[in-house]
MDAnalysis code that builds the backbone (N, CA, C; Angstrom):
import MDAnalysis as mda
import numpy as np

u = mda.Universe.empty(270, n_residues=90, atom_resindex=np.repeat(np.arange(90), 3), trajectory=True)
u.add_TopologyAttr("name", ["N", "CA", "C"] * 90)
u.add_TopologyAttr("resid", np.arange(1, 91))
u.add_TopologyAttr("resname", ["MET", "THR", "ARG", "PHE", "LEU", "LYS", "SER", "GLU", "SER", "ASN", "PRO", "GLY", "GLY", "ARG", "LYS", "LEU", "GLU", "ASP", "ILE", "LEU", "MET", "GLU", "LEU", "ARG", "SER", "ASP", "VAL", "LEU", "LEU", "ARG", "CYS", "THR", "LYS", "ILE", "SER", "GLU", "ASP", "HIS", "ARG", "PRO", "GLU", "ALA", "LEU", "LYS", "VAL", "LEU", "ALA", "ASN", "ASN", "MET", "LYS", "VAL", "LEU", "GLU", "HIS", "LEU", "THR", "GLN", "ALA", "ILE", "GLU", "LEU", "ALA", "GLN", "ASP", "SER", "THR", "ASN", "VAL", "LEU", "ASP", "ARG", "ALA", "PHE", "GLY", "PRO", "SER", "GLU", "ALA", "GLU", "ASP", "GLY", "GLY", "ALA", "PRO", "ARG", "ILE", "GLY", "VAL", "ALA"])
u.atoms.positions = np.array([
    [101.198, 88.549, 99.447],
    [99.751, 88.898, 99.455],
    [99.777, 90.527, 99.990],
    [100.812, 90.957, 100.668],
    [100.686, 92.625, 100.636],
    [101.787, 93.109, 99.541],
    [101.729, 94.253, 99.339],
    [101.958, 94.911, 98.306],
    [103.256, 95.690, 98.930],
    [103.255, 96.335, 99.949],
    [104.061, 97.313, 100.547],
    [104.704, 96.859, 101.741],
    [103.964, 95.906, 102.577],
    [104.631, 95.897, 103.696],
    [105.212, 94.417, 103.902],
    [106.270, 94.377, 104.725],
    [106.976, 93.137, 104.788],
    [106.280, 92.030, 105.261],
    [106.368, 90.940, 104.638],
    [105.779, 89.455, 105.118],
    [106.594, 88.542, 104.493],
    [105.913, 87.284, 104.861],
    [106.712, 86.015, 104.240],
    [106.588, 85.787, 103.023],
    [105.376, 86.426, 102.523],
    [105.028, 86.767, 100.891],
    [105.858, 87.723, 100.319],
    [106.342, 88.815, 101.019],
    [106.692, 89.986, 100.173],
    [108.197, 90.137, 101.510],
    [109.096, 89.499, 101.363],
    [110.173, 89.640, 102.229],
    [111.078, 91.113, 102.097],
    [110.792, 91.634, 100.774],
    [111.281, 92.778, 100.270],
    [110.626, 93.823, 100.932],
    [109.640, 93.844, 101.468],
    [108.588, 94.813, 101.797],
    [109.394, 95.553, 102.863],
    [108.543, 96.764, 103.426],
    [108.898, 97.696, 104.339],
    [107.972, 97.595, 105.562],
    [108.486, 97.998, 106.958],
    [107.665, 98.382, 108.032],
    [106.705, 99.340, 107.789],
    [105.578, 99.139, 108.200],
    [104.599, 100.236, 108.167],
    [104.865, 101.524, 108.614],
    [105.682, 101.606, 110.066],
    [106.488, 103.067, 110.275],
    [107.365, 103.805, 109.617],
    [107.935, 103.006, 108.399],
    [109.045, 103.555, 107.789],
    [108.176, 103.983, 106.505],
    [107.081, 103.440, 106.020],
    [106.315, 104.030, 104.977],
    [105.571, 105.066, 105.278],
    [105.364, 105.029, 106.666],
    [104.568, 106.335, 107.074],
    [105.433, 107.615, 107.379],
    [106.870, 107.293, 107.784],
    [107.632, 108.347, 107.949],
    [108.024, 108.834, 106.390],
    [108.222, 108.184, 105.480],
    [108.311, 108.551, 104.222],
    [107.313, 109.477, 103.654],
    [106.107, 109.180, 104.267],
    [105.004, 110.000, 103.513],
    [104.981, 111.492, 104.367],
    [105.115, 111.227, 105.556],
    [105.176, 112.238, 106.466],
    [106.162, 113.371, 105.918],
    [107.540, 112.854, 105.510],
    [108.300, 113.689, 104.844],
    [107.918, 114.339, 103.900],
    [107.407, 113.720, 103.006],
    [106.855, 114.290, 101.644],
    [105.727, 115.351, 101.817],
    [104.735, 115.081, 102.975],
    [103.941, 116.079, 103.036],
    [104.782, 117.271, 103.877],
    [105.638, 117.117, 104.382],
    [105.960, 118.235, 104.872],
    [107.057, 119.188, 104.069],
    [107.518, 118.405, 102.985],
    [108.203, 119.108, 101.933],
    [107.105, 120.056, 101.200],
    [105.976, 119.362, 101.086],
    [105.006, 119.911, 100.213],
    [104.558, 121.395, 101.150],
    [104.556, 121.056, 102.516],
    [104.025, 122.462, 103.145],
    [105.171, 123.537, 103.055],
    [106.457, 122.996, 102.930],
    [107.386, 124.074, 103.056],
    [107.246, 124.819, 101.616],
    [106.917, 124.188, 100.679],
    [106.782, 124.519, 99.181],
    [105.535, 125.714, 98.990],
    [104.750, 125.755, 100.187],
    [103.618, 126.742, 99.758],
    [103.325, 127.438, 101.131],
    [104.432, 127.471, 102.276],
    [104.179, 128.050, 103.355],
    [104.281, 129.718, 102.861],
    [105.038, 130.278, 101.937],
    [104.800, 131.682, 101.891],
    [103.823, 132.152, 100.989],
    [102.986, 131.302, 100.431],
    [101.792, 131.617, 99.590],
    [100.616, 131.717, 100.647],
    [100.329, 132.926, 100.613],
    [99.131, 133.583, 101.298],
    [97.768, 133.607, 101.048],
    [97.709, 132.943, 99.807],
    [96.059, 133.178, 99.240],
    [95.396, 131.919, 100.111],
    [94.023, 132.683, 100.075],
    [93.220, 131.748, 100.984],
    [93.303, 129.839, 100.635],
    [93.528, 129.380, 99.597],
    [93.581, 128.233, 99.055],
    [94.538, 127.914, 99.906],
    [95.743, 128.384, 99.301],
    [96.989, 127.967, 99.982],
    [97.023, 127.592, 101.473],
    [96.394, 128.756, 102.127],
    [96.531, 128.850, 103.542],
    [95.309, 127.503, 104.191],
    [94.399, 127.177, 103.085],
    [93.484, 126.091, 103.937],
    [94.223, 124.876, 103.516],
    [95.154, 124.629, 102.410],
    [95.914, 123.474, 101.994],
    [96.554, 123.200, 103.261],
    [97.425, 124.267, 103.503],
    [98.449, 124.480, 104.818],
    [98.014, 123.802, 105.857],
    [96.860, 124.333, 106.202],
    [96.260, 123.958, 107.289],
    [95.647, 122.379, 107.208],
    [95.413, 121.871, 106.370],
    [94.638, 120.524, 106.185],
    [95.987, 119.684, 106.143],
    [97.252, 120.322, 105.571],
    [98.415, 119.594, 105.630],
    [98.893, 119.169, 107.068],
    [99.125, 120.443, 107.851],
    [99.308, 120.081, 109.290],
    [98.666, 119.056, 110.098],
    [97.224, 119.245, 109.888],
    [96.434, 118.087, 110.423],
    [96.982, 116.627, 110.148],
    [97.047, 116.383, 108.634],
    [97.619, 115.355, 108.013],
    [98.902, 114.826, 108.746],
    [99.736, 115.611, 109.096],
    [101.124, 115.664, 109.655],
    [101.023, 115.147, 111.128],
    [99.816, 115.563, 111.787],
    [99.241, 115.371, 113.032],
    [99.177, 113.922, 113.162],
    [98.122, 113.246, 112.317],
    [97.787, 112.020, 111.932],
    [98.720, 111.027, 111.643],
    [99.634, 111.498, 110.721],
    [100.577, 110.723, 110.423],
    [101.570, 110.344, 111.582],
    [101.670, 111.429, 112.425],
    [102.846, 111.074, 113.525],
    [102.306, 110.109, 114.483],
    [101.007, 110.429, 114.725],
    [100.293, 109.265, 115.716],
    [100.024, 107.896, 115.062],
    [100.015, 107.846, 113.543],
    [100.092, 106.398, 113.180],
    [101.507, 106.074, 113.122],
    [102.459, 106.811, 113.099],
    [103.845, 106.119, 113.096],
    [104.115, 105.935, 114.703],
    [103.804, 106.491, 115.451],
    [103.966, 106.048, 116.890],
    [102.916, 104.824, 117.286],
    [102.126, 104.487, 116.683],
    [101.259, 103.228, 116.763],
    [101.938, 102.153, 115.957],
    [102.443, 102.385, 114.810],
    [103.004, 101.496, 114.267],
    [104.439, 101.032, 115.053],
    [104.918, 101.677, 115.601],
    [106.077, 101.515, 116.358],
    [106.157, 100.893, 117.437],
    [104.838, 101.091, 118.155],
    [104.878, 100.619, 119.191],
    [104.034, 99.121, 119.044],
    [103.237, 98.916, 118.007],
    [103.151, 97.396, 117.755],
    [104.432, 96.740, 117.500],
    [105.143, 97.371, 116.571],
    [106.723, 96.517, 116.214],
    [107.507, 96.217, 117.676],
    [107.140, 97.122, 118.600],
    [107.922, 96.844, 119.979],
    [107.112, 96.045, 120.571],
    [105.888, 95.782, 120.642],
    [105.070, 94.739, 120.988],
    [105.722, 93.392, 120.765],
    [105.682, 93.374, 119.374],
    [105.885, 91.927, 118.809],
    [107.475, 91.745, 118.905],
    [108.310, 92.886, 119.004],
    [109.697, 92.308, 119.157],
    [109.868, 91.794, 120.683],
    [109.388, 92.391, 121.731],
    [109.426, 92.003, 122.746],
    [108.941, 90.541, 123.306],
    [107.806, 90.179, 122.518],
    [106.973, 89.044, 122.860],
    [107.600, 87.776, 122.147],
    [107.952, 88.120, 120.857],
    [108.486, 86.871, 119.689],
    [109.781, 87.094, 119.078],
    [110.551, 88.256, 119.594],
    [111.712, 88.590, 118.874],
    [111.629, 89.220, 117.779],
    [113.220, 89.330, 117.159],
    [112.817, 90.274, 115.816],
    [112.078, 89.065, 114.772],
    [111.391, 90.109, 113.727],
    [110.884, 89.370, 112.260],
    [111.829, 88.591, 111.988],
    [111.553, 87.612, 111.326],
    [112.532, 86.691, 110.331],
    [111.512, 86.484, 108.976],
    [110.869, 87.459, 108.623],
    [110.333, 87.548, 107.425],
    [111.154, 87.445, 106.177],
    [112.524, 88.385, 106.300],
    [113.175, 89.032, 105.360],
    [114.036, 87.563, 105.047],
    [113.917, 86.573, 106.041],
    [114.755, 85.159, 105.882],
    [113.290, 83.978, 105.258],
    [112.119, 84.534, 105.065],
    [111.393, 83.439, 104.697],
    [110.527, 82.938, 105.927],
    [111.084, 83.551, 107.100],
    [110.268, 82.938, 108.294],
    [108.712, 83.029, 108.469],
    [108.249, 82.503, 109.323],
    [106.534, 82.555, 109.252],
    [106.452, 83.871, 110.364],
    [105.062, 84.328, 109.782],
    [104.563, 85.616, 110.617],
    [104.818, 85.246, 112.241],
    [104.695, 86.244, 112.971],
    [105.153, 86.167, 114.304],
    [103.744, 86.149, 114.917],
    [102.643, 86.726, 114.391],
    [101.135, 86.249, 114.760],
    [100.411, 86.350, 113.795],
    [99.142, 85.891, 113.765],
    [98.224, 85.652, 112.701],
    [98.679, 84.088, 112.150],
    [98.054, 84.204, 110.914],
    [97.922, 82.869, 110.164],
    [98.753, 82.871, 108.912],
    [99.649, 82.285, 108.490],
    [100.330, 82.365, 107.225],
    [99.704, 82.152, 105.997],
])
């Protein structure tokens, strides 16, 4: 059912926090490429990207917290091995 996230139907998927960290890395790389461009448009894009980085960091922290809650309550995920979801319905 999910395209990117790990699940019983997508055991090769990834954890949300891993995807978000990769996105954050890409945005950070873009920031470094435009950091020396002082045109107003570049400065605006850089400022917007900095805000996006803040939001991505908050989202990563939330996703990691959810993973920690599930790990503490139900143990590690067995989705890779075809196991049932830890919460919700299959």
